[in-house]
C-alpha positions in Angstrom: 103.4 147.9 103.4 106.0 150.5 103.0 108.6 150.5 100.1 112.1 149.2 100.5 115.1 151.3 100.9 118.1 151.2 98.6 121.0 149.0 100.1 124.4 150.6 100.8 127.0 150.1 98.2 128.9 146.7 98.6 126.2 145.3 100.8 125.2 141.7 100.0 121.6 140.9 100.4 119.6 137.7 100.1 117.3 139.2 97.3 117.4 142.7 95.8 114.9 144.3 98.1 113.5 146.4 95.1 112.4 143.1 93.5 110.9 141.2 96.3 107.7 141.6 98.5 108.5 142.9 101.9 106.8 142.4 105.3 107.2 145.9 106.3 109.9 148.6 106.5 109.7 149.0 110.2 109.5 145.8 112.4 107.7 146.4 115.7 110.4 147.0 118.3 108.4 145.5 121.0 108.1 142.1 119.2 109.4 139.0 121.0 109.3 136.9 118.0 113.1 136.4 117.6 113.3 135.5 121.4 110.6 132.8 121.0 112.0 131.3 117.7 115.6 131.4 119.1 114.6 129.7 122.3 113.0 126.9 120.2 116.0 126.8 118.1 118.2 126.4 121.1 116.2 123.5 122.4 116.2 121.7 119.0 120.0 122.2 118.7 120.6 120.9 122.1 118.4 117.8 121.5 120.1 117.1 118.2 123.5 117.2 119.8 122.5 114.9 122.6 121.1 112.4 120.1 124.1 112.5 117.9 126.4 112.0 121.0 124.5 109.0 122.1 124.7 107.6 118.6 128.4 108.2 118.2 129.3 106.8 121.7 126.8 103.9 121.7 126.5 100.6 119.9 124.4 101.8 117.1 127.4 103.5 115.6 128.0 100.5 113.3 127.9 100.1 109.5 125.0 98.5 107.9 126.2 96.0 105.4 125.3 95.7 101.7 124.3 92.0 101.8 124.9 89.4 99.1 123.4 91.6 96.3 125.8 93.7 94.4 124.5 96.8 92.9 125.0 97.2 89.1 128.0 98.9 87.8 126.3 101.9 86.6 124.8 102.4 90.0 128.1 102.2 91.9 129.8 104.7 89.4 127.1 107.2 89.6 126.8 107.1 93.3 130.6 107.3 93.6 130.9 110.3 91.2 127.8 112.1 92.7 129.3 111.7 96.2 132.6 113.1 95.2 130.9 116.0 93.5 128.8 116.8 96.7 132.0 116.5 99.0 133.9 118.8 96.7 131.1 121.3 96.7 131.1 121.7 100.4 134.3 123.8 100.8 133.0 125.9 97.8 129.7 126.4 99.5 131.5 127.4 102.8 133.6 130.0 101.1 130.8 131.3 98.9 128.0 131.5 101.6 130.1 132.2 104.7 133.7 133.2 104.2 133.3 135.7 101.3 130.4 137.4 103.0 132.2 137.6 106.3 135.4 139.1 104.6 133.2 141.8 102.8 130.7 142.7 105.7 132.1 141.3 108.8 128.8 139.4 109.5 127.0 136.1 108.5 124.4 136.8 105.9 120.9 135.3 105.7 122.2 132.7 103.1 125.1 132.0 105.4 122.6 131.4 108.2 120.5 129.1 105.9 123.6 127.2 104.8 124.4 126.1 108.4 120.7 125.8 109.3 119.9 123.4 106.3 122.9 121.5 107.2 121.7 120.8 110.7 118.2 120.0 109.3 119.9 116.8 108.0 119.2 115.4 111.5 115.4 115.0 110.6 116.1 113.1 107.3 115.6 109.6 108.8 112.7 110.5 110.9 110.2 109.7 108.3 110.6 106.2 109.5 109.7 106.8 113.1 106.7 104.4 113.4 107.4 102.1 110.5 110.1 101.6 107.8 108.8 102.9 104.5 111.9 104.4 103.0 115.4 102.9 102.7 118.9 104.0 101.6 121.4 102.2 99.4 123.7 100.5 101.9 126.5 100.1 99.5 127.3 103.6 100.2 129.3 104.4 103.2 127.2 104.6 106.4 127.4 104.1 110.0 123.8 103.2 110.5 122.0 106.3 111.9 121.0 108.0 115.1 117.3 106.8 114.9 117.5 104.2 117.5 118.9 106.8 119.9 115.9 109.1 119.3 113.6 109.0 122.4 110.5 107.0 121.9 111.6 105.6 118.5 109.3 102.8 117.3 110.6 101.1 114.0 112.6 98.0 114.4 116.3 98.3 114.2 119.5 97.1 115.9 123.2 97.6 115.4 124.1 96.6 111.8 120.4 96.5 110.9 118.7 99.8 110.7 118.0 103.0 108.7 121.4 103.6 107.1 122.4 107.3 106.4 125.0 107.8 103.6 126.5 110.5 105.6 129.2 111.6 103.1 126.5 112.5 100.6 123.6 113.7 102.8 125.4 115.9 105.3 126.9 118.4 102.9 124.1 117.8 100.4 121.6 119.2 102.9 123.7 122.3 103.5 124.2 123.8 100.2 122.0 121.6 98.2 118.8 122.6 99.9 120.0 126.1 100.0 120.6 126.4 96.1 117.2 124.8 95.6 115.8 127.5 97.9 117.6 130.3 95.9 116.3 128.9 92.7 112.8 128.9 94.2 113.2 132.6 95.1 114.2 133.2 91.5 111.0 131.6 90.3 109.1 133.9 92.7 111.0 136.9 91.6 110.3 136.1 87.9 106.6 135.4 88.4 106.2 138.8 90.4 107.8 140.4 87.4 105.3 138.8 84.9 102.4 139.1 87.2 102.9 142.2 89.3 99.4 142.1 90.8 99.6 138.6 92.0 98.8 138.2 95.7 101.0 136.6 98.2 99.0 133.5 98.4 98.9 133.3 94.7 102.7 133.6 94.5 103.1 130.8 97.2 100.7 128.7 95.1 102.9 129.1 92.0 105.9 128.2 94.2 104.2 125.0 95.4 103.7 123.8 91.9 107.2 124.6 90.9 108.6 122.8 93.9 106.3 119.7 93.3 107.6 119.3 89.8 111.2 120.2 90.7 111.1 117.4 93.3 109.7 115.1 90.6 112.6 115.6 88.3 115.3 115.7 91.1 114.1 112.7 93.2 111.8 110.7 90.9 113.8 111.0 87.6 117.5 111.1 88.9 118.3 110.5 92.5 116.0 107.3 92.8 116.9 105.6 89.4 120.6 106.1 90.2 120.0 104.0 93.3 120.4 106.5 96.3 117.2 105.6 98.0 113.8 104.0 97.7 110.2 104.3 98.9 109.3 100.6 99.3 106.2 101.3 101.3 104.8 103.9 98.9 101.1 103.6 98.0 101.5 102.4 94.4 98.3 103.6 93.2 99.7 107.2 94.0 103.2 106.6 92.6 105.1 107.1 89.3 107.0 104.0 88.2 105.0 101.8 90.8 106.5 98.4 91.6 110.1 99.2 90.7 112.9 100.3 93.1 112.6 103.8 91.9 108.9 104.1 92.4 108.2 107.8 93.5 105.0 108.6 95.5 103.2 111.8 94.4 102.7 112.8 98.0 106.4 112.9 98.3 106.3 115.9 95.9 103.7 117.5 98.0 105.5 117.0 101.5 108.9 118.0 100.3 107.6 120.6 98.0 105.8 122.1 101.1 109.0 122.3 103.0 110.9 123.8 100.2 108.1 126.3 99.6 108.4 127.3 103.3 112.1 127.7 102.9 111.7 129.8 99.8 109.1 132.0 101.5 111.3 132.6 104.5 114.1 133.7 102.4 112.0 135.9 100.0 109.7 137.8 102.2 112.0 140.0 104.0 111.8 143.6 105.5 113.7 146.6 104.3 116.7 145.4 106.4 116.8 141.9 104.6 115.4 140.3 107.9 112.9 137.4 107.9 109.7 137.3 109.9 111.3 135.1 112.6 113.9 138.0 113.3 111.4 140.5 114.5 112.6 142.1 117.7 116.3 141.4 117.0 117.4 145.0 117.9 116.1 144.3 121.4 118.7 141.6 122.1 121.4 143.0 124.4 124.9 141.7 124.9 126.6 142.6 121.7 127.1 141.7 118.2 128.0 138.1 118.6 125.0 137.4 120.9 122.7 139.2 118.6 123.9 137.0 115.6 123.7 133.9 117.4 120.2 134.7 118.4 119.3 135.3 114.8 120.8 132.0 113.8 118.8 130.1 116.3 115.7 131.7 115.2 116.3 130.9 111.6 117.3 127.4 112.6 114.1 126.9 114.4 112.0 128.1 111.4 113.9 125.8 109.0 113.5 122.7 111.3 109.8 123.4 111.8 109.1 123.6 108.1 110.7 120.0 107.8 109.0 118.5 110.8 105.5 119.9 110.2 105.6 120.0 106.5 107.2 116.5 106.0 107.9 114.3 109.1 104.4 114.7 110.6 102.4 113.7 107.5 105.0 111.0 106.7 103.9 109.1 109.7 100.4 108.7 108.3 101.9 107.1 105.1 104.3 105.0 107.2 101.3 103.4 108.7 99.4 102.9 105.5 101.8 101.2 103.2 101.5 98.9 100.4 103.5 95.7 100.1 107.1 96.2 99.4 107.8 95.6 95.7 109.7 92.5 94.7 112.2 94.7 92.8 113.3 96.1 96.0 113.1 93.0 98.3 115.6 91.0 95.9 118.2 93.8 96.2 119.8 93.3 99.7 121.4 96.7 99.6 118.0 98.3 99.7 116.7 96.2 102.6 119.2 97.6 105.3 119.1 94.1 107.0 115.7 94.8 108.6 113.7 92.2 106.7 113.5 89.7 103.8 115.9 87.0 103.0 118.7 86.4 105.4 116.5 87.6 108.4 113.7 86.0 110.2 111.5 89.0 109.6 108.9 89.7 106.9 109.1 93.1 105.3 106.3 95.5 106.2 103.0 94.6 104.6 99.3 95.9 105.0 98.1 92.4 106.0 100.6 92.1 108.9 100.6 94.1 112.2 103.2 96.7 112.3 106.1 95.5 114.5 107.5 98.1 116.8 110.9 98.2 118.3 110.3 96.1 121.3 107.1 94.2 120.2 106.6 90.8 118.8 106.7 90.1 115.1 105.6 87.6 112.6 108.5 85.5 111.3 109.0 84.1 107.7 107.0 80.8 108.9 104.0 82.9 110.1 104.7 82.4 113.8 104.5 85.0 116.4 108.0 85.7 117.9 107.8 87.5 121.2 110.8 89.4 122.7 112.9 87.4 125.2 111.3 87.0 128.5 107.9 88.3 127.2 104.6 86.3 127.4 101.2 86.8 125.6 98.9 88.9 127.7 96.0 87.0 129.3 92.3 87.7 128.7 90.7 88.8 132.0 87.2 87.5 132.5 84.5 90.1 133.3 83.6 90.6 136.9 80.4 88.8 138.3 78.3 91.9 139.1 75.7 89.7 141.0 78.5 88.7 143.5 79.5 92.3 143.8 83.0 91.6 142.4 
């Protein structure tokens, strides 16, 4: 581990390199890390564009209605104001993280790369319901459904006008600079911890970060975003949840999962070499073809890392909890704007319950009268008798 060099005057860095841990002053020139990560990032980006195009041009691009229940006035006022604030903050974020650094340095800085990468990470937001719906959004907010039904292999039930409903005006810009600001704050916590505990190990520093991100997520989600009615976790295990049985019940493992994602993003941004490069940019100097190609390769590598943190740290473990849910609280089921039209009153489908089989996208389901409803044209499979071995069959 060699000491960091001083940045040139006027250069904007992610963190002052004299105050952060480094991963080595000289990156191995023969490393293929950036090529591997960039290839993965390119594949992810093409996949996302493919799914988004299928959604926008297909039948699933349809609003999920609110239903007969009307959200309380305080909820509508807060959601409207918060959406406006998020939208107004987007051009500010674009200027601060992309335009201003470009005018100064004629390049996109690491924070600019993270700004775009976190915005694209928004694609994964609804994937926690891949096998079973255990999280819902408030459909009073503007939505056009979501792209989940166009994700290959998607299992949870949904159809046009009744599916996971993404509040796109809030979430799309919110993921870009909102997640980045949380990442910058986490790096500040790491830097202050390092100042107070200069001998702390890298793993100890990440441990402090995990504790911070858990409680930060508790405050932001559990005590703010959920009570204001943005989203719910109806399938949360109530024994492991705060405010269990209410529409704003917050599962403790949510803080561990998202806290883990946020810790990964903070670590990516904090642990850089003496040139301000992250671990996934090793070998960037080998990229031939000019400045633009080199910077695009760098972005794809960073985007791949950001996407991997979300997928591995959140969406993979989320599938376990989706298949092991508690009954949906009455406080959620009685509010049609949280049910997204997939179950409950006004439909013939029961909401997910541990006593019922998990209904998949094209499977049969149990209706409100306890009857098995099969898809059109489907029949119950038959039991095949065992072969009579004495007859040689």
